[in-house]
C-alpha positions in Angstrom: 62.1 -173.7 -88.5 59.9 -170.8 -87.3 59.5 -172.4 -83.9 63.3 -172.8 -83.7 63.7 -169.1 -84.4 61.1 -168.1 -81.8 62.4 -170.4 -79.1 66.0 -169.5 -79.9 65.2 -165.8 -79.5 63.6 -166.5 -76.1 66.6 -168.5 -74.9 68.9 -165.6 -76.0 66.8 -163.0 -74.2 66.8 -165.2 -71.1 70.6 -165.6 -71.3 70.3 -169.4 -71.8 73.0 -169.7 -74.4 73.4 -173.5 -74.0 69.7 -174.0 -75.1 70.0 -171.3 -77.8 72.9 -173.1 -79.2 71.1 -176.4 -79.2 68.2 -174.8 -81.1 70.7 -173.5 -83.7 72.0 -177.0 -84.3 68.5 -178.3 -84.6 67.7 -175.6 -87.1 70.8 -176.4 -89.1 69.9 -180.0 -89.3 66.4 -179.0 -90.6 68.1 -176.9 -93.3 70.3 -179.9 -94.2 67.2 -182.0 -94.7 65.8 -179.3 -97.0 69.0 -179.6 -98.9 69.8 -175.9 -98.6 73.0 -176.5 -96.7 76.4 -177.2 -98.3 79.1 -179.7 -97.3 81.5 -176.9 -96.5 79.0 -175.2 -94.2 78.3 -178.5 -92.5 82.0 -179.0 -91.8 82.2 -175.5 -90.3 79.2 -176.1 -88.1 80.7 -179.3 -86.9 84.1 -177.7 -86.2 82.5 -174.9 -84.2 80.4 -177.3 -82.1 83.3 -179.7 -81.5 85.6 -176.9 -80.4 83.4 -175.3 -77.8 80.6 -173.4 -79.4 77.1 -173.6 -77.8 75.8 -174.1 -81.3 76.1 -173.0 -84.9 74.1 -172.9 -88.1 74.1 -171.7 -91.6 72.7 -168.3 -92.6 72.1 -166.9 -96.0 70.4 -167.9 -99.2 71.2 -171.6 -99.1 74.0 -173.7 -100.5 76.3 -170.9 -99.6 76.3 -168.0 -97.2 77.8 -168.0 -93.8 78.0 -169.9 -90.5 76.9 -168.2 -87.3 78.3 -169.7 -84.1 77.3 -168.9 -80.5 80.4 -169.1 -78.5 81.4 -168.4 -74.9 84.1 -165.7 -74.8 86.6 -168.1 -73.2 86.3 -170.4 -76.3 86.3 -167.7 -78.9 89.9 -168.2 -80.1 89.7 -172.0 -80.0 86.4 -172.0 -82.1 87.8 -169.4 -84.6 91.0 -171.5 -85.0 89.0 -174.7 -85.5 86.8 -173.1 -88.1 89.8 -171.6 -90.0 91.4 -175.1 -89.9 88.2 -176.5 -91.3 88.2 -174.0 -94.2 86.7 -170.7 -93.0 88.3 -167.8 -94.8 87.4 -165.2 -92.2 86.0 -165.1 -88.7 84.3 -162.1 -87.2 83.5 -161.6 -83.5 80.8 -159.7 -81.8 79.3 -159.8 -78.3 75.7 -160.2 -77.1 74.7 -157.9 -74.3 77.3 -156.5 -71.9 79.8 -158.0 -69.6 79.7 -157.2 -65.9 
């Protein structure tokens, strides 16, 4: 899990969002194996990934918390809609870096 965090940060800093997203999914799977995930979070991660996110994972204290998804701007609305349809009560958006 520590290595996922380190490599994910490096991918983000390099602007390699596809690889950063893949690392997020790997990390989420590890958290599932540790039984700190929750079925509702797993459903939201799956919805995000299947609707265009580079990746997604749970965050928080375990068996609850939130899902963080890394999403290209052009897919933001589709991913938010898919996550709401899958049970998300709210979706918040922020951007990494700046757009040129």
